[in-house]
Backbone as CSV, one residue per row, in Angstrom:
resi,resn,N_x,N_y,N_z,CA_x,CA_y,CA_z,C_x,C_y,C_z
1,MET,-21.384,39.937,-70.918,-20.231,40.759,-71.215,-20.021,40.861,-72.729
2,LYS,-20.252,39.748,-73.442,-20.089,39.783,-74.891,-21.046,40.777,-75.532
3,LYS,-22.300,40.844,-75.014,-23.276,41.773,-75.569,-22.829,43.219,-75.377
4,ILE,-22.270,43.525,-74.212,-21.800,44.888,-73.934,-20.675,45.262,-74.886
5,ILE,-19.707,44.366,-75.040,-18.560,44.634,-75.913,-19.007,44.771,-77.369
6,LEU,-19.887,43.877,-77.819,-20.364,43.961,-79.202,-21.178,45.226,-79.436
7,SER,-21.989,45.624,-78.452,-22.764,46.858,-78.591,-21.840,48.071,-78.680
8,ALA,-20.812,48.104,-77.825,-19.853,49.209,-77.857,-19.124,49.259,-79.192
9,LEU,-18.734,48.097,-79.721,-18.056,48.054,-81.019,-18.976,48.524,-82.146
10,ALA,-20.260,48.155,-82.061,-21.208,48.580,-83.094,-21.382,50.094,-83.084
11,VAL,-21.513,50.683,-81.888,-21.648,52.142,-81.782,-20.387,52.822,-82.302
12,PHE,-19.225,52.278,-81.934,-17.952,52.840,-82.372,-17.827,52.767,-83.894
13,ALA,-18.187,51.615,-84.485,-18.111,51.457,-85.944,-19.063,52.408,-86.649
14,PHE,-20.284,52.561,-86.106,-21.247,53.504,-86.677,-20.710,54.926,-86.642
15,ALA,-20.102,55.282,-85.501,-19.552,56.639,-85.361,-18.436,56.883,-86.372
16,LEU,-17.582,55.880,-86.579,-16.478,56.042,-87.522,-16.974,56.226,-88.952
17,THR,-17.992,55.456,-89.329,-18.471,55.547,-90.708,-19.203,56.855,-90.977
18,ASN,-19.770,57.452,-89.935,-20.514,58.703,-90.093,-19.742,59.924,-89.596
19,ALA,-18.496,59.743,-89.261,-17.716,60.829,-88.661,-17.473,61.956,-89.655
20,GLN,-17.658,63.191,-89.178,-17.355,64.365,-89.985,-15.915,64.804,-89.770
21,GLU,-15.421,64.622,-88.549,-14.066,65.041,-88.215,-13.617,64.272,-86.982
22,THR,-12.360,63.882,-86.951,-11.811,63.203,-85.785,-10.585,63.956,-85.308
23,LYS,-10.551,64.228,-83.992,-9.395,64.869,-83.375,-8.863,63.951,-82.297
24,PHE,-7.550,63.962,-82.140,-6.898,63.161,-81.108,-6.360,64.093,-80.033
25,GLY,-6.186,63.556,-78.831,-5.693,64.405,-77.768,-5.128,63.637,-76.598
26,LEU,-4.567,64.390,-75.672,-4.015,63.857,-74.422,-4.727,64.542,-73.268
27,LYS,-4.842,63.820,-72.138,-5.471,64.417,-70.965,-4.809,63.887,-69.700
28,ALA,-4.873,64.686,-68.649,-4.328,64.294,-67.346,-5.127,65.011,-66.275
29,GLY,-5.244,64.370,-65.111,-6.028,65.006,-64.067,-5.924,64.328,-62.725
30,LEU,-6.819,64.742,-61.849,-6.848,64.318,-60.457,-8.088,63.469,-60.206
31,ASN,-7.922,62.382,-59.445,-9.024,61.519,-59.033,-9.284,61.674,-57.545
32,ILE,-10.555,61.635,-57.160,-10.952,61.469,-55.761,-11.750,60.168,-55.745
33,ALA,-11.130,59.113,-55.205,-11.687,57.765,-55.316,-12.070,57.211,-53.947
34,ASN,-13.096,56.360,-53.955,-13.412,55.611,-52.741,-14.030,54.269,-53.101
35,GLN,-14.251,53.458,-52.082,-14.828,52.135,-52.263,-15.932,51.927,-51.233
36,LYS,-16.892,51.094,-51.605,-17.957,50.696,-50.690,-17.807,49.207,-50.429
37,PHE,-17.850,48.830,-49.163,-17.713,47.444,-48.741,-19.050,46.984,-48.169
38,GLU,-19.574,45.853,-48.672,-20.837,45.305,-48.174,-20.620,43.856,-47.760
39,ALA,-21.162,43.500,-46.591,-21.087,42.116,-46.113,-22.196,41.875,-45.101
40,GLN,-22.876,40.762,-45.228,-23.890,40.310,-44.278,-24.901,41.408,-43.951
41,GLY,-25.409,42.067,-44.972,-26.468,43.042,-44.803,-26.046,44.422,-44.349
42,SER,-24.789,44.648,-44.080,-24.338,45.986,-43.692,-23.312,46.483,-44.702
43,SER,-23.133,47.808,-44.729,-22.182,48.369,-45.674,-21.411,49.511,-45.040
44,VAL,-20.187,49.720,-45.543,-19.319,50.797,-45.090,-18.736,51.461,-46.326
45,THR,-18.838,52.790,-46.381,-18.164,53.538,-47.436,-16.873,54.079,-46.855
46,ALA,-15.765,53.706,-47.463,-14.445,54.099,-46.965,-14.181,55.574,-47.248
47,ASN,-13.139,56.087,-46.617,-12.711,57.459,-46.883,-12.044,57.539,-48.247
48,SER,-12.192,58.675,-48.883,-11.622,58.876,-50.214,-10.117,59.075,-50.150
49,ILE,-9.459,58.720,-51.254,-8.035,59.022,-51.422,-7.853,59.743,-52.753
50,LEU,-6.753,60.457,-52.873,-6.428,61.154,-54.112,-5.622,60.247,-55.031
51,GLY,-5.855,60.376,-56.303,-5.105,59.634,-57.297,-4.918,60.491,-58.534
52,ILE,-4.336,59.905,-59.549,-4.101,60.613,-60.803,-4.648,59.800,-61.970
53,GLN,-4.804,60.455,-63.085,-5.136,59.775,-64.334,-4.443,60.496,-65.484
54,PHE,-4.055,59.735,-66.492,-3.510,60.334,-67.712,-3.650,59.346,-68.856
55,GLY,-3.715,59.885,-70.072,-3.844,59.018,-71.235,-4.223,59.797,-72.476
56,GLY,-4.816,59.083,-73.426,-5.166,59.687,-74.701,-6.604,59.429,-75.080
57,PHE,-7.089,60.182,-76.067,-8.465,60.034,-76.523,-8.572,60.399,-77.988
58,ALA,-9.690,59.989,-78.585,-10.053,60.396,-79.945,-11.478,60.921,-79.886
59,GLU,-11.692,62.146,-80.350,-13.046,62.704,-80.408,-13.530,62.581,-81.840
60,ILE,-14.568,61.764,-82.019,-15.118,61.480,-83.341,-16.431,62.236,-83.472
61,ASN,-16.440,63.308,-84.230,-17.634,64.139,-84.390,-18.581,63.487,-85.393
62,VAL,-19.755,63.102,-84.890,-20.774,62.490,-85.736,-21.635,63.573,-86.378
63,SER,-21.892,64.636,-85.624,-22.636,65.781,-86.130,-22.152,67.010,-85.364
64,GLU,-22.769,68.149,-85.624,-22.371,69.376,-84.938,-22.634,69.304,-83.437
65,LYS,-23.639,68.523,-83.028,-24.051,68.450,-81.623,-23.652,67.166,-80.917
66,PHE,-23.110,66.194,-81.640,-22.872,64.872,-81.052,-21.514,64.315,-81.458
67,ALA,-20.826,63.719,-80.468,-19.520,63.089,-80.729,-19.382,61.841,-79.867
68,ILE,-18.533,60.933,-80.315,-18.160,59.747,-79.543,-16.682,59.914,-79.192
69,GLN,-16.347,59.660,-77.923,-14.963,59.848,-77.486,-14.452,58.613,-76.739
70,PRO,-13.786,57.681,-77.445,-13.112,56.585,-76.751,-11.793,57.087,-76.155
71,GLU,-11.438,56.529,-74.997,-10.226,56.947,-74.299,-9.480,55.726,-73.783
72,VAL,-8.196,55.883,-73.543,-7.382,54.898,-72.822,-6.636,55.679,-71.743
73,LEU,-6.907,55.348,-70.463,-6.364,56.117,-69.343,-5.721,55.211,-68.307
74,PHE,-4.577,55.627,-67.787,-4.003,55.009,-66.594,-4.585,55.765,-65.411
75,SER,-5.120,55.035,-64.419,-5.832,55.679,-63.323,-5.485,55.019,-61.992
76,THR,-5.124,55.848,-60.989,-4.893,55.321,-59.641,-6.124,55.622,-58.792
77,GLU,-6.588,54.592,-58.082,-7.839,54.654,-57.341,-7.669,53.943,-56.002
78,GLY,-8.768,53.752,-55.264,-8.713,53.022,-54.003,-9.499,53.701,-52.911
79,SER,-9.068,53.474,-51.648,-9.768,54.048,-50.499,-8.933,53.858,-49.235
80,LYS,-9.447,54.438,-48.146,-8.805,54.295,-46.848,-9.874,53.979,-45.810
81,LEU,-9.658,52.896,-45.036,-10.567,52.517,-43.951,-9.921,52.850,-42.619
82,LYS,-10.712,53.440,-41.715,-10.228,53.750,-40.375,-11.159,53.108,-39.368
83,ALA,-10.599,52.301,-38.448,-11.408,51.665,-37.405,-10.525,51.280,-36.228
84,GLU,-10.917,51.711,-35.043,-10.263,51.318,-33.794,-8.744,51.466,-33.850
85,GLY,-8.288,52.629,-34.283,-6.855,52.908,-34.300,-6.077,52.279,-35.437
86,THR,-6.772,51.630,-36.351,-6.111,50.991,-37.484,-6.517,51.696,-38.769
87,ASN,-5.532,52.066,-39.571,-5.770,52.673,-40.879,-5.291,51.730,-41.969
88,VAL,-6.185,51.368,-42.858,-5.830,50.487,-43.977,-6.076,51.254,-45.269
89,THR,-5.041,51.360,-46.095,-5.141,52.056,-47.376,-5.059,51.045,-48.512
90,PHE,-5.991,51.156,-49.441,-6.017,50.308,-50.627,-5.637,51.178,-51.825
91,ASN,-4.514,50.857,-52.468,-4.039,51.592,-53.644,-4.176,50.704,-54.874
92,LEU,-5.058,51.100,-55.782,-5.322,50.320,-56.993,-4.907,51.119,-58.217
93,ALA,-4.446,50.428,-59.230,-4.105,51.068,-60.503,-4.810,50.309,-61.627
94,TYR,-5.457,51.057,-62.500,-6.220,50.476,-63.609,-5.801,51.101,-64.939
95,ILE,-5.959,50.332,-66.004,-6.023,50.864,-67.355,-7.516,50.907,-67.680
96,ASN,-8.068,52.110,-67.784,-9.491,52.287,-68.045,-9.741,52.660,-69.498
97,ILE,-10.818,52.081,-70.044,-11.211,52.362,-71.421,-12.665,52.830,-71.416
98,PRO,-12.890,54.137,-71.194,-14.243,54.670,-71.310,-14.584,54.988,-72.764
99,VAL,-15.852,54.856,-73.109,-16.350,55.281,-74.420,-17.498,56.241,-74.128
100,MET,-17.230,57.522,-74.325,-18.166,58.574,-73.929,-18.972,59.085,-75.123
101,ALA,-20.274,59.208,-74.912,-21.132,59.916,-75.852,-21.181,61.364,-75.379
102,LYS,-20.875,62.304,-76.267,-20.822,63.725,-75.911,-21.902,64.482,-76.683
103,PHE,-22.748,65.168,-75.937,-23.798,65.990,-76.530,-23.499,67.449,-76.210
104,TYR,-23.490,68.293,-77.250,-23.206,69.719,-77.112,-24.508,70.508,-77.167
105,PRO,-25.139,70.834,-76.003,-26.368,71.634,-76.043,-26.102,73.071,-76.490
106,VAL,-24.902,73.562,-76.171,-24.452,74.879,-76.640,-22.994,74.739,-77.065
107,GLU,-22.513,75.694,-77.795,-21.140,75.643,-78.279,-20.151,75.585,-77.117
108,LYS,-19.175,74.702,-77.225,-18.059,74.529,-76.287,-18.395,73.767,-75.012
109,PHE,-19.670,73.554,-74.689,-20.062,72.847,-73.468,-20.690,71.505,-73.833
110,SER,-20.202,70.417,-73.202,-20.739,69.088,-73.507,-21.237,68.388,-72.251
111,LEU,-22.290,67.614,-72.434,-22.765,66.661,-71.438,-22.307,65.291,-71.908
112,GLN,-21.822,64.454,-70.974,-21.181,63.207,-71.363,-21.732,62.029,-70.566
113,ALA,-21.801,60.873,-71.215,-22.198,59.635,-70.549,-21.631,58.467,-71.339
114,GLY,-21.291,57.400,-70.628,-20.812,56.225,-71.334,-20.258,55.160,-70.421
115,PRO,-20.129,53.937,-70.943,-19.600,52.823,-70.165,-18.085,52.884,-70.062
116,GLN,-17.560,52.151,-69.093,-16.107,52.083,-68.914,-15.705,50.665,-68.535
117,LEU,-14.667,50.185,-69.180,-14.039,48.909,-68.855,-12.712,49.209,-68.181
118,GLY,-12.482,48.627,-67.014,-11.221,48.813,-66.309,-10.471,47.499,-66.171
119,MET,-9.166,47.545,-66.419,-8.323,46.354,-66.259,-7.310,46.626,-65.153
120,LEU,-7.359,45.813,-64.092,-6.506,46.013,-62.928,-5.046,45.763,-63.273
121,VAL,-4.197,46.733,-62.964,-2.758,46.614,-63.194,-2.048,46.214,-61.909
122,SER,-2.410,46.867,-60.797,-1.793,46.524,-59.514,-2.739,46.876,-58.377
123,ALA,-2.537,46.204,-57.238,-3.303,46.470,-56.016,-2.357,46.286,-54.837
124,LYS,-2.224,47.331,-54.029,-1.343,47.302,-52.861,-2.139,47.702,-51.625
125,GLY,-1.862,47.047,-50.516,-2.484,47.373,-49.238,-1.435,47.839,-48.252
126,GLU,-1.830,48.779,-47.395,-0.892,49.357,-46.432,-1.629,49.542,-45.103
127,VAL,-1.072,49.008,-44.026,-1.675,49.113,-42.700,-0.852,50.068,-41.844
128,ASN,-1.516,51.109,-41.327,-0.892,52.099,-40.444,0.431,52.653,-40.996
129,GLY,0.465,52.913,-42.288,1.650,53.512,-42.896,2.832,52.578,-43.033
130,GLY,2.618,51.277,-42.848,3.714,50.303,-42.957,4.034,49.973,-44.397
131,ASN,4.689,48.836,-44.589,5.076,48.403,-45.932,3.853,48.085,-46.783
132,LYS,3.944,48.415,-48.054,2.876,48.080,-48.984,2.993,46.620,-49.382
133,GLU,1.860,45.924,-49.337,1.830,44.511,-49.705,0.940,44.310,-50.909
134,ASP,1.317,43.332,-51.740,0.534,43.018,-52.924,-0.760,42.317,-52.507
135,ILE,-1.902,42.898,-52.884,-3.203,42.308,-52.564,-4.023,42.074,-53.840
136,LYS,-3.334,41.985,-54.967,-4.012,41.863,-56.256,-4.893,40.618,-56.335
137,GLU,-4.506,39.543,-55.634,-5.297,38.315,-55.687,-6.679,38.492,-55.051
138,GLY,-6.870,39.546,-54.284,-8.166,39.818,-53.659,-9.125,40.594,-54.542
139,TYR,-8.666,40.990,-55.742,-9.483,41.796,-56.641,-9.672,41.108,-57.993
140,LYS,-10.836,41.320,-58.585,-11.073,40.829,-59.943,-10.255,41.668,-60.920
141,SER,-9.864,41.063,-62.014,-8.993,41.752,-62.969,-9.754,42.710,-63.882
142,ILE,-11.088,42.575,-63.943,-11.909,43.425,-64.808,-12.948,44.155,-63.961
143,ASN,-13.176,45.413,-64.286,-14.129,46.251,-63.568,-14.978,47.005,-64.588
144,PHE,-16.296,47.024,-64.381,-17.203,47.762,-65.264,-17.792,48.952,-64.514
145,GLY,-17.965,50.058,-65.224,-18.550,51.232,-64.606,-19.318,52.063,-65.607
146,LEU,-20.001,53.081,-65.082,-20.741,54.025,-65.893,-20.256,55.421,-65.553
147,ASN,-19.910,56.195,-66.569,-19.449,57.574,-66.391,-20.546,58.569,-66.749
148,LEU,-20.684,59.602,-65.917,-21.521,60.755,-66.221,-20.669,61.989,-66.003
149,GLY,-20.794,62.980,-66.871,-19.955,64.154,-66.682,-20.309,65.297,-67.605
150,ALA,-19.425,66.278,-67.593,-19.575,67.465,-68.427,-18.193,67.961,-68.808
151,GLY,-18.129,68.706,-69.894,-16.853,69.249,-70.346,-17.017,70.644,-70.905
152,TYR,-15.921,71.370,-70.879,-15.923,72.717,-71.452,-14.643,72.922,-72.232
153,GLU,-14.767,73.486,-73.441,-13.624,73.743,-74.309,-13.286,75.231,-74.247
154,PHE,-12.153,75.556,-73.641,-11.715,76.952,-73.537,-11.321,77.500,-74.908
155,THR,-10.659,76.652,-75.697,-10.255,77.008,-77.061,-10.536,75.802,-77.949
156,ASP,-10.133,75.846,-79.212,-10.284,74.687,-80.088,-9.427,73.513,-79.625
157,ASN,-8.414,73.788,-78.801,-7.495,72.744,-78.369,-7.584,72.404,-76.878
158,LEU,-7.797,73.388,-76.020,-7.728,73.193,-74.566,-9.116,72.968,-73.976
159,LEU,-9.238,71.913,-73.138,-10.533,71.562,-72.566,-10.384,71.063,-71.135
160,VAL,-11.516,71.020,-70.425,-11.574,70.450,-69.089,-12.786,69.516,-69.031
161,ASP,-12.613,68.377,-68.336,-13.697,67.416,-68.126,-13.900,67.198,-66.638
162,LEU,-15.146,67.182,-66.203,-15.537,66.748,-64.864,-16.336,65.473,-65.049
163,ARG,-16.022,64.453,-64.253,-16.656,63.156,-64.489,-16.823,62.390,-63.188
164,TYR,-17.914,61.640,-63.102,-18.119,60.731,-61.970,-18.317,59.331,-62.522
165,ASN,-17.542,58.387,-62.000,-17.644,56.994,-62.410,-18.325,56.194,-61.310
166,PHE,-19.434,55.555,-61.664,-20.148,54.650,-60.761,-19.656,53.239,-61.039
167,GLY,-19.026,52.596,-60.062,-18.628,51.206,-60.234,-19.855,50.312,-60.231
168,LEU,-20.045,49.548,-61.296,-21.226,48.692,-61.418,-20.955,47.244,-61.041
169,SER,-19.703,46.825,-61.075,-19.402,45.421,-60.819,-18.718,45.223,-59.471
170,ASP,-18.937,44.048,-58.901,-18.271,43.651,-57.667,-16.806,43.363,-58.010
171,ILE,-15.883,44.050,-57.339,-14.465,43.869,-57.666,-13.750,42.935,-56.693
172,ALA,-14.477,42.364,-55.697,-13.874,41.410,-54.757,-13.742,40.041,-55.432
173,GLU,-12.608,39.407,-55.271,-12.328,38.123,-55.908,-12.414,36.987,-54.893
174,ASN,-13.247,35.981,-55.183,-13.308,34.735,-54.397,-13.375,34.976,-52.892
175,ASN,-14.338,35.757,-52.468,-14.436,36.061,-51.046,-15.458,35.151,-50.392
176,GLU,-14.994,34.308,-49.488,-15.868,33.336,-48.841,-16.784,33.968,-47.797
177,GLU,-16.457,35.160,-47.303,-17.284,35.825,-46.298,-18.450,36.590,-46.924
178,GLY,-18.593,36.542,-48.238,-19.683,37.243,-48.897,-19.449,38.738,-49.030
179,LEU,-18.201,39.164,-48.970,-17.872,40.583,-49.105,-18.059,41.028,-50.550
180,LYS,-18.694,42.178,-50.704,-18.858,42.788,-52.026,-18.201,44.155,-51.974
181,MET,-17.391,44.472,-53.008,-16.729,45.773,-53.096,-17.076,46.434,-54.423
182,THR,-17.378,47.725,-54.349,-17.539,48.523,-55.562,-16.754,49.814,-55.377
183,GLY,-16.295,50.362,-56.465,-15.513,51.596,-56.408,-16.204,52.714,-57.149
184,SER,-15.857,53.944,-56.795,-16.347,55.111,-57.518,-15.247,56.154,-57.550
185,VAL,-15.274,56.982,-58.582,-14.217,57.983,-58.773,-14.827,59.267,-59.315
186,PHE,-14.513,60.387,-58.657,-14.791,61.709,-59.207,-13.475,62.214,-59.774
187,SER,-13.506,62.730,-60.987,-12.253,63.188,-61.605,-12.431,64.534,-62.286
188,ILE,-11.339,65.264,-62.314,-11.247,66.493,-63.093,-9.971,66.394,-63.916
189,ALA,-10.075,66.648,-65.213,-8.921,66.464,-66.080,-8.838,67.586,-67.112
190,LEU,-7.624,67.991,-67.419,-7.345,68.918,-68.496,-6.932,68.128,-69.717
191,GLY,-7.410,68.554,-70.871,-7.067,67.866,-72.102,-6.592,68.824,-73.164
192,TYR,-5.859,68.272,-74.127,-5.379,69.070,-75.253,-5.639,68.297,-76.529
193,LYS,-6.403,68.873,-77.462,-6.707,68.258,-78.740,-5.759,68.780,-79.816
194,PHE,-5.294,67.875,-80.660,-4.385,68.238,-81.742,-5.137,68.557,-83.016
């Protein structure tokens, strides 16, 4: 983990020292999130749920074709499991910190990729629409992922991002049954650069 953080800091520091222009902005959007559960050689992918994301970013232009974009986003994620008349919904909230490398093959259109660190804020479980219960102790507080996506700038200020986050780390905490959980999120967000 230290190597990942130090590598990200080195890339960020390099981008800052070579930056031609930096713009700041806000973004908000919709998440379609799900989770995969694995135990004893079998796996189940849960049904997706809708969530939201919002936060801020800085676009650091290194050259005409390349930029680094660190972000801080509040994101609601999770999934829904259905089995034998029972519906269980997992509602998770994270503070996510993606650091995206943006490549502009043509003007206004970017291809994006980068790592993401997620910090769990809350986790609630709900069975058959009943009361929500705190299940945060069942989840690890840190989540790592990889983002791939694309963006389009309608104007110098208004943009849209499409992104898919692959959860790379097991987010189940201290599970004696050998359960492994990973999450993934497809998102679409509108942004405004100042």
